[in-house]
N, C-alpha and C positions, 0 to 999 in steps of 0.2 A: 526190029524196026527201030533202031537207034537213030537219034538225030545228030546234028553236027557236034563236034568235040568242043567247040568254044561256048557251048551253052552251060547254064548253071544247073539245069536239071536234065538228066538223061532219061528219056522216055522209052519204055519197052512194052510191047504187047505180050501179055501172058494169059492166054485164054481170053476170057471176057473182061479181064482187068488190065488196065494200063498202069504200070508201075513207073512212078516218077521218082527217081533216085536223085536226091540233092547231092551234088558231087563232092564238095569239100566242107570241112568244118567252119571255115571262116567265110563261106560264101554268103551267109545271111547277115552280113554286117550292114551298117548304115550306108556304106558306100554303094552296094549293089542290090539293095533290097527292092527298089523299084524295078530294076531289070528282072529280078526273080519273079515278081508279081506279073509284070507284062508278059514274060515268057510263058508262064503257066496259064494265064488268062487267054492268051492267043491260042495256045494249044487246045484248051478246053472249048473255046468258041468255034474252033474248026471241026469239032467232033461231037455233034449232038448225041446225048444219051451216054456220054463217056462215064466209065466206072474207074475213077482215078484213086490209086493208093499212093500217097506221098510217103516216101521212105526217108526217114531222118537218121539213118544209121551212121552217117558220116558227120552229123551236125552236133557240135557240143556247145554252141552259143547261138542265141537269137537276140537280135535287137528288138526293142518294143515295136518298131515299125514293121517288123515281119508279121506280127499279129494282125496288124491292119491289112497287110497284103493277103494274109490267109483268109481274112473275112471277105476281101474282094474276090479271091479265088472261089470261095464258097458260094458267093452270090452268082458268079459266072457259071458255076456247076449247076446251080438251081435253075438258072435261065435256060439251060440246054437240057433240062430234065435228066441230069446225070447224078452221080453219087461220088462223094469225096470221103475217103477214109485216110487216117494217119497211122503210121506204125514206126517202130524202132526209135521211139523218143527216149532220150536219156532221162534219168531220174530228175535231174535239174530242170530240163525243159518241160517234162511232164508237170513238175511242181509249178512252173510259170503258168501253164494252162489251168491248173487247179486254182491257183491264187486269183487269177483273173476271171474265173468261172467259164472260161472258154472250153473247158472239158465238157460242158453241158451243150455247147453248140456244135462241137465236132465229135465224130465217132473216132475214138482213139483205140487202136488195138495195142495191148501191152506186150504182144509177141514181137519176135524178130520179123524180118521180111518174109521168110517162108511161112511162118505161122500166120502173119497178117494176110498174106496172099490166099492161103488156104481158107481162112475164116471169111474173107470177102467173097471168094468164089462160092463157098457153101451158102452164105447169106443170099447170094443171087439165085442159087438153085432153089432155096426155100421160097423165095419171093415168087419165082416162076411156078412152083407147085401150088402155092396159095392162090395165085391168079388163075390157074387151071381149075381149081375147085370152085371158083366164083363164076366161071363162064357158064352161061346157060347151055343146056344141052342134054 
């Protein structure tokens, strides 16, 4: 379920998780950061309850404006009762999240894409099991 090739983020459905792979390392520069945010927010708003795993494996640079866009994406996810997780952040990018304390606002998987996807899928399974235990019956 890939979207058009001219987009900044390539979205694919993998089980209950949508993986949003940011396509190139320079894509999150000041030039196209608003486009990135608009693209992801529009995708999220069209999919209530979305479980989005943003994959940063190709990204080696973030402008400070990207952090603002990620907060906007997070707000959009919350408004549709979805979940947002991040994975495959380089050490430098992870450090930016830690310095700004945004690592406390976002769930960041320190694994690569496969590990992050498995971990997200498992968290959803556990959530479902916990909900089943709480159901009256």
